[in-house]
N, C-alpha and C positions, 0 to 999 in steps of 0.2 A: 503494502499501501506503501503511496506518496502522500503525503501534506503539500496538500496547495489552496493559493487562498481562490472563494469559488463566490463567485454574484449569486447573490439572493436569489436575484429572478430569474437562477439556471438551475434550484433547488424548486422541487413540488411543497403547497402549501398547505400549509397545517388549517386546517379550520379546528374553533374552538374547542370545537366539544371532541377530538379529539386526544385533551390531552386531560391531566390531572390536577385541578387546585390549589392542589398541596401544592405539588412540585413546582409550581411555578410560585409559591407563595416563598418557598423554599429556597430559591434563586434568588428572586426579585430580596428579600432580607435575611439572606444565611447569613455566618460568619465569614463567610468568601463573597467577594466584586462581585459581582455575573460578571463583570471583563476578567475576570481573574480566570470564573469557572467554562467562562465561552471560550476562550483562548488555551483552557489547561491542556498540558500535554501528555497526563495517564492520566483522558476519558477523553478522548478529543468525539468531537462530532464527525460522524463516519458516515457515508452515501455511500450508494448503488451510480455506480457508471450508466449513463442512459439521457434522454433528456423530459423532461425533464429528470433530474441526479433524485433516485430513490433515497430517502434517509431510513439508513437501518439503525444509527444511532445519535440519540439531539436534536428529534423531534419540536422539547420545551426551546429547545435554546436559538432556535435558529424562530420557533412561534416567537421567541421577545426578542429578538433579536430585530425580526422586521420592525415590531410596533415600537422600538425605543430607536427607528430609524436606518438602521442601519445597513449601507449595503453592499457587505458581500460578510464571508468569516472566512474562515480558517478549518479545512477539513480533512479526513483522510479519506483518500476514493480509489473503493474501491473491483 
């Protein structure tokens, strides 16, 4: 897998109904800042190659990144 900067517009849309409210709350209000969790190398966002990219791990982080106005995220591509 290779870690690269990926435009959020190239990643599958995530609906709020697909997500756990407790997980979103932890990401926004947890011990680590959202930016730290978003860019974690020990627990990276993982995508499946395709158009758009499928999300293997990181749906909540991708959703919040979009909500916060990010244009891209670092992710591993399988």
